C-alpha positions as CSV (number, residue, x, y, z in Angstrom):
1,X,-47.3,-35.1,9.9
2,X,-45.5,-31.8,9.7
3,X,-45.7,-30.0,6.3
4,X,-42.4,-29.5,4.7
5,X,-41.7,-26.3,2.9
6,X,-39.1,-25.6,0.3
7,X,-36.9,-22.6,1.2
8,X,-35.5,-20.5,-1.6
9,X,-32.8,-17.9,-1.0
10,X,-31.7,-15.2,-3.5
11,X,-28.1,-15.6,-2.1
12,X,-25.4,-18.2,-2.1
13,X,-21.9,-18.1,-0.5
14,X,-19.3,-19.2,-3.0
15,X,-16.5,-19.0,-0.4
16,X,-12.9,-18.1,-1.0
17,X,-10.5,-15.6,0.8
18,X,-9.1,-12.2,-0.1
19,X,-6.1,-10.4,1.4
20,X,-4.6,-6.9,0.9
21,X,-1.5,-5.4,2.4
22,X,-0.4,-1.7,1.9
23,X,3.2,-0.6,2.0
24,X,5.1,2.7,1.7
25,X,5.1,2.6,-2.1
26,X,3.2,-0.6,-3.1
27,X,0.0,-2.6,-2.5
28,X,-0.4,-6.3,-2.6
29,X,-3.9,-7.7,-3.3
30,X,-4.4,-11.5,-3.3
31,X,-7.2,-14.0,-3.5
32,X,-7.6,-17.8,-4.1
33,X,-9.2,-19.1,-7.3
34,X,-11.6,-21.7,-5.9
35,X,-15.3,-21.2,-6.3
36,X,-17.6,-23.5,-4.3
37,X,-21.2,-24.0,-3.3
38,X,-21.9,-26.2,-0.3
39,X,-19.5,-29.2,-0.5
40,X,-19.1,-28.9,-4.3
41,X,-16.3,-27.2,-6.1
42,X,-17.8,-25.3,-9.2
43,X,-14.4,-24.3,-10.6
44,X,-10.8,-24.3,-9.5
45,X,-9.7,-21.3,-11.7
46,X,-12.0,-18.3,-11.0
47,X,-10.4,-14.9,-10.4
48,X,-11.9,-12.9,-7.5
49,X,-9.7,-9.9,-8.4
50,X,-10.9,-7.1,-10.6
51,X,-8.9,-4.1,-11.8
52,X,-11.3,-1.1,-11.5
53,X,-8.7,1.7,-12.4
54,X,-5.0,2.0,-13.0
55,X,-4.4,2.5,-9.3
56,X,-7.4,0.6,-7.7
57,X,-7.9,-3.2,-7.6
58,X,-10.9,-4.9,-6.0
59,X,-10.9,-8.4,-4.4
60,X,-14.3,-9.8,-3.4
61,X,-15.6,-12.9,-1.8
62,X,-19.2,-13.9,-1.1
63,X,-21.9,-14.5,-3.8
64,X,-20.1,-14.3,-7.1
65,X,-23.3,-13.4,-9.1
66,X,-23.7,-10.3,-6.9
67,X,-20.0,-9.5,-7.1
68,X,-20.1,-9.6,-11.0
69,X,-23.1,-7.3,-11.0
70,X,-21.3,-4.9,-8.6
71,X,-18.1,-4.9,-10.7
72,X,-20.1,-4.1,-13.9
73,X,-21.8,-1.2,-12.1
74,X,-18.5,0.2,-10.8
75,X,-17.0,-0.1,-14.3
76,X,-19.9,1.8,-15.8
77,X,-19.6,4.5,-13.1
78,X,-15.9,4.8,-13.7
79,X,-16.4,5.2,-17.4
80,X,-18.8,8.1,-16.8
81,X,-16.3,9.6,-14.4
82,X,-13.5,9.4,-17.1
83,X,-15.7,11.1,-19.7
84,X,-16.6,13.9,-17.3
85,X,-13.2,14.5,-15.7
86,X,-10.8,13.3,-18.4
87,X,-8.8,11.3,-15.8
88,X,-8.9,8.0,-14.0
89,X,-10.4,7.7,-10.5
90,X,-8.0,7.7,-7.6
91,X,-8.1,4.8,-5.2
92,X,-9.7,6.9,-2.3
93,X,-12.3,8.2,-4.7
94,X,-13.1,4.6,-5.9
95,X,-13.3,3.6,-2.2
96,X,-16.0,6.2,-1.6
97,X,-17.9,5.2,-4.8
98,X,-17.9,1.6,-3.7
99,X,-19.2,2.5,-0.2
100,X,-22.0,4.6,-1.7
101,X,-22.9,1.8,-4.2
102,X,-23.1,-0.8,-1.4
103,X,-25.1,1.5,0.9
104,X,-27.6,2.4,-1.8
105,X,-28.5,-1.3,-2.0
106,X,-28.6,-1.8,1.8
107,X,-32.2,-3.0,1.9
108,X,-31.4,-5.8,-0.6
109,X,-27.6,-5.9,-0.3
110,X,-25.0,-7.2,-2.7
111,X,-23.8,-10.3,-0.8
112,X,-20.2,-9.2,-1.4
113,X,-17.3,-8.7,1.1
114,X,-14.8,-6.5,-0.5
115,X,-11.2,-5.4,0.0
116,X,-10.0,-2.5,-2.2
117,X,-6.3,-2.0,-2.6
118,X,-4.2,0.5,-4.6
119,X,-2.1,3.7,-4.4
120,X,-3.2,7.1,-3.2
121,X,-2.3,10.5,-4.7
122,X,1.1,10.5,-2.9
123,X,2.0,7.0,-4.2
124,X,1.5,5.3,-0.9
125,X,-0.2,2.0,-0.6
126,X,-3.8,2.1,0.6
127,X,-6.2,-0.7,1.6
128,X,-10.0,-0.2,2.3
129,X,-12.0,-2.9,3.9
130,X,-15.8,-3.2,3.7
131,X,-18.9,-4.9,5.1
132,X,-21.8,-5.8,2.9
133,X,-23.7,-2.5,3.3
134,X,-20.9,0.0,2.6
135,X,-19.3,0.7,6.0
136,X,-15.6,1.1,5.3
137,X,-12.2,1.9,6.8
138,X,-8.7,2.7,5.5
139,X,-6.3,0.1,7.1
140,X,-2.8,-1.1,6.6
141,X,-3.9,-4.7,5.8
142,X,-7.2,-6.7,5.7
143,X,-8.7,-10.1,4.9
144,X,-12.2,-11.0,3.8
145,X,-14.0,-14.2,3.0
146,X,-14.3,-17.7,4.4
147,X,-10.7,-17.9,5.5
148,X,-10.6,-14.4,7.0
149,X,-11.1,-15.7,10.6
150,X,-7.9,-17.7,10.2
151,X,-5.9,-15.1,8.2
152,X,-6.6,-12.0,10.3
153,X,-5.0,-13.2,13.5
154,X,-1.9,-14.2,11.6
155,X,-1.7,-10.8,10.0
156,X,-2.4,-9.0,13.3
157,X,0.5,-11.0,14.9
158,X,2.9,-10.1,12.1
159,X,1.8,-6.5,11.2
160,X,-0.2,-5.1,14.0
161,X,-1.2,-1.6,13.0
162,X,-0.8,1.4,15.4
163,X,-4.1,2.1,17.3
164,X,-6.3,4.7,15.5
165,X,-6.6,6.4,19.0
166,X,-2.9,7.3,19.1
167,X,-2.2,11.0,18.5
168,X,-0.8,12.2,16.3
169,X,-2.4,9.8,13.8
170,X,0.0,7.1,12.5
171,X,0.3,6.0,8.9
172,X,-1.8,2.9,8.1
173,X,1.0,1.2,6.1
174,X,3.0,-1.9,7.0
175,X,6.8,-1.7,7.5
176,X,7.5,-4.7,5.2
177,X,9.3,-4.5,1.9
178,X,7.4,-5.5,-1.2
179,X,9.0,-9.0,-1.4
180,X,8.4,-9.6,2.3
181,X,4.7,-8.7,1.9
182,X,4.4,-11.1,-1.1
183,X,6.0,-13.9,0.9
184,X,3.7,-13.2,3.9
185,X,0.6,-13.4,1.6
186,X,1.8,-16.7,0.3
187,X,2.3,-18.0,3.8
188,X,-1.1,-16.9,5.0
189,X,-2.8,-18.6,2.1
190,X,-0.9,-21.9,2.6
191,X,-1.9,-21.7,6.2
192,X,-5.6,-21.0,5.6
193,X,-5.9,-23.7,2.9
194,X,-4.9,-26.3,5.5
195,X,-8.1,-25.5,7.6
196,X,-10.7,-23.9,5.3
197,X,-12.3,-26.2,2.7
198,X,-13.5,-23.2,0.7
199,X,-10.0,-21.8,0.1
200,X,-7.5,-23.6,-2.2
201,X,-6.3,-24.6,-5.7
202,X,-4.3,-21.4,-6.5
203,X,-3.6,-18.0,-5.1
204,X,-3.6,-15.0,-7.5
205,X,-1.4,-12.1,-6.3
206,X,-1.6,-8.6,-7.8
207,X,1.2,-6.2,-7.0
208,X,0.6,-2.5,-7.6
209,X,3.5,0.0,-7.5
210,X,4.9,3.0,-9.3
211,X,6.0,0.8,-12.3
212,X,2.4,-0.5,-12.7
213,X,0.6,-3.7,-12.1
214,X,1.9,-7.3,-12.2
215,X,0.4,-10.7,-11.4
216,X,1.9,-13.8,-9.7
217,X,0.3,-17.2,-9.1
218,X,1.1,-20.0,-6.7
219,X,-0.4,-23.4,-6.4
220,X,-2.2,-24.4,-3.2
221,X,-3.5,-27.8,-2.1
222,X,-6.4,-29.1,-4.2
223,X,-8.3,-31.2,-1.7
C-alpha cells in the first residue's frame, strides 16, 4: 500500500483578471471583483485595485494575502519617500520601487502578478507590467491574471503597439480616446467572463487623468 502524504503549500491562487491601457493624457486600470479558491467563490466584491500615489494605481492578481502584504510594504515605503522628499512618488519611480521590492523577495516571491498604471511627469499615460520576481516593462497596454491569456490576444488585435525594435522609438501609448478605452475594457471583461470561471461578478474601472481619479463599475455574469 502506498503511503499518502499531505502536501502543504504557502501559496494559493485566488484568480481574477487585471487590465491597464495608457493613452495620450489618461490611463485606465481595471480588474474584476471575484476572489476564488479552487471551485469556490470566497467573495464577489473584493477590489484588486490599490491607489499607491496620486498618479500611480496598482492592479494585482494571484495570491491575495501576498498582494495585501506587498501593498502595505509599498505604502510604508511611499510614506518614507514623502517625508524625505516632500512630494508624491511619480509613476515611473513607483514602477522601479515595485520592481526592486519583488526582486528582493525572489527566493520566496510574492505570488503576485501586477499591472501598474498612471501618469508620467509629462502627463502621458503609462502602464508597467510585471512578472512575480520584478522583471518589468513599460507598455501601452497589458493584462495579468487568470483571464490574461484570453484578454491579451483581444487587446493585441485592437491596439497592437509599435515594435520596440523600430527606430526611432515609438510612444508606448494607444491611439484611443478615453471613452473608447473604457468601452474596450468593458468588452474584454465581458468576453473573458464567458470563458474563465475565475473572472466575473463585477468589473471595477479606475480612470486617471489631469482632473484626478474616478471609478466606474459594471456588472458581469455571476455564474
